[in-house]
Short mmCIF file of the C-alpha atoms (twelve columns), coordinates in Angstrom:
data_MODEL
# 
_entry.id   MODEL 
# 
loop_
_atom_site.group_PDB 
_atom_site.id 
_atom_site.type_symbol 
_atom_site.label_atom_id 
_atom_site.label_alt_id 
_atom_site.label_comp_id 
_atom_site.label_asym_id 
_atom_site.label_seq_id 
_atom_site.Cartn_x 
_atom_site.Cartn_y 
_atom_site.Cartn_z 
_atom_site.pdbx_PDB_model_num 
ATOM 1  C CA . MET A 1  56.504 -12.305 7.532  1 
ATOM 2  C CA . ASP A 2  53.254 -14.120 7.777  1 
ATOM 3  C CA . SER A 3  52.563 -17.713 8.241  1 
ATOM 4  C CA . PRO A 4  48.879 -19.441 8.110  1 
ATOM 5  C CA . GLU A 5  49.095 -18.977 12.143 1 
ATOM 6  C CA . ASN A 6  49.248 -15.723 12.333 1 
ATOM 7  C CA . GLU A 7  46.350 -15.132 9.637  1 
ATOM 8  C CA . MET A 8  44.446 -17.318 11.768 1 
ATOM 9  C CA . ILE A 9  45.007 -15.464 14.999 1 
ATOM 10 C CA . ALA A 10 44.553 -12.108 13.320 1 
ATOM 11 C CA . PRO A 11 40.880 -11.903 13.533 1 
ATOM 12 C CA . VAL A 12 41.059 -13.437 16.991 1 
ATOM 13 C CA . ALA A 13 42.735 -10.687 18.375 1 
ATOM 14 C CA . SER A 14 41.563 -8.155  16.600 1 
ATOM 15 C CA . PHE A 15 37.956 -9.206  18.322 1 
ATOM 16 C CA . MET A 16 39.488 -9.224  21.457 1 
ATOM 17 C CA . LEU A 17 40.670 -5.841  21.093 1 
ATOM 18 C CA . ASP A 18 37.338 -4.462  20.106 1 
ATOM 19 C CA . ALA A 19 35.505 -6.322  22.896 1 
ATOM 20 C CA . SER A 20 33.856 -4.687  25.626 1 
ATOM 21 C CA . PRO A 21 34.671 -6.280  28.792 1 
ATOM 22 C CA . VAL A 22 31.556 -7.835  30.529 1 
ATOM 23 C CA . ALA A 23 30.108 -7.595  33.656 1 
ATOM 24 C CA . TYR A 24 27.443 -9.361  35.336 1 
ATOM 25 C CA . VAL A 25 24.622 -8.356  37.393 1 
ATOM 26 C CA . ARG A 26 23.245 -11.056 39.665 1 
ATOM 27 C CA . PRO A 27 20.786 -10.716 42.791 1 
ATOM 28 C CA . VAL A 28 22.731 -10.543 45.945 1 
ATOM 29 C CA . MET A 29 21.770 -10.507 50.034 1 
ATOM 30 C CA . THR A 30 23.599 -8.259  52.049 1 
ATOM 31 C CA . ASP A 31 23.200 -7.325  55.416 1 
ATOM 32 C CA . LYS A 32 21.106 -3.979  54.484 1 
ATOM 33 C CA . GLY A 33 18.713 -6.543  52.336 1 
ATOM 34 C CA . ALA A 34 18.190 -7.450  48.720 1 
ATOM 35 C CA . GLY A 35 20.556 -5.969  46.478 1 
ATOM 36 C CA . PHE A 36 22.365 -6.328  42.767 1 
ATOM 37 C CA . ALA A 37 26.210 -6.901  42.562 1 
ATOM 38 C CA . VAL A 38 28.084 -5.936  39.436 1 
ATOM 39 C CA . CYS A 39 31.034 -8.657  38.872 1 
ATOM 40 C CA . ALA A 40 33.452 -8.809  36.384 1 
ATOM 41 C CA . GLY A 41 33.908 -11.597 34.040 1 
ATOM 42 C CA . ASP A 42 36.186 -13.185 36.331 1 
ATOM 43 C CA . GLY A 43 33.556 -13.336 39.381 1 
ATOM 44 C CA . THR A 44 35.251 -10.480 41.301 1 
ATOM 45 C CA . GLN A 45 32.613 -8.324  42.563 1 
ATOM 46 C CA . LEU A 46 32.996 -4.680  42.164 1 
ATOM 47 C CA . ALA A 47 29.862 -2.999  43.337 1 
ATOM 48 C CA . ILE A 48 26.302 -3.306  44.939 1 
ATOM 49 C CA . PHE A 49 23.143 -1.477  44.248 1 
ATOM 50 C CA . PRO A 50 19.934 -1.595  45.562 1 
ATOM 51 C CA . THR A 51 17.994 -1.506  42.577 1 
ATOM 52 C CA . ARG A 52 19.045 -3.817  38.508 1 
ATOM 53 C CA . ASP A 53 18.761 -0.448  37.123 1 
ATOM 54 C CA . ALA A 54 21.039 0.995   38.767 1 
ATOM 55 C CA . ALA A 55 23.471 -1.846  38.770 1 
ATOM 56 C CA . TYR A 56 23.102 -1.986  34.752 1 
ATOM 57 C CA . PHE A 57 24.156 1.691   34.173 1 
ATOM 58 C CA . ALA A 58 27.020 1.976   36.518 1 
ATOM 59 C CA . ALA A 59 28.481 -0.838  35.018 1 
ATOM 60 C CA . LYS A 60 27.712 1.272   31.391 1 
ATOM 61 C CA . GLN A 61 29.316 4.281   32.161 1 
ATOM 62 C CA . HIS A 62 32.170 2.388   33.028 1 
ATOM 63 C CA . ASP A 63 32.099 0.777   29.773 1 
ATOM 64 C CA . LEU A 64 31.519 -2.519  30.634 1 
ATOM 65 C CA . GLU A 65 29.022 -4.550  28.586 1 
ATOM 66 C CA . PRO A 66 26.493 -5.660  31.571 1 
ATOM 67 C CA . VAL A 67 24.733 -9.108  31.194 1 
ATOM 68 C CA . HIS A 68 21.730 -10.290 34.049 1 
ATOM 69 C CA . LEU A 69 22.066 -13.467 36.044 1 
ATOM 70 C CA . HIS A 70 19.227 -14.850 37.492 1 
# 
């Protein structure tokens, strides 16, 4: 049984299921010097890489959509 609420929610639910999870790539300082962290959408740090490119491509390899933060 379709209701007006279900008709409004269906496009949003479809978008959320189709959207790639976002990963944020941001510069960080570590005990070994500067690096780039890959963080989940909620801010959880997933990994640190020595270069921005390495962080970006690692995120892509894991089906994440990387976004750079300055």
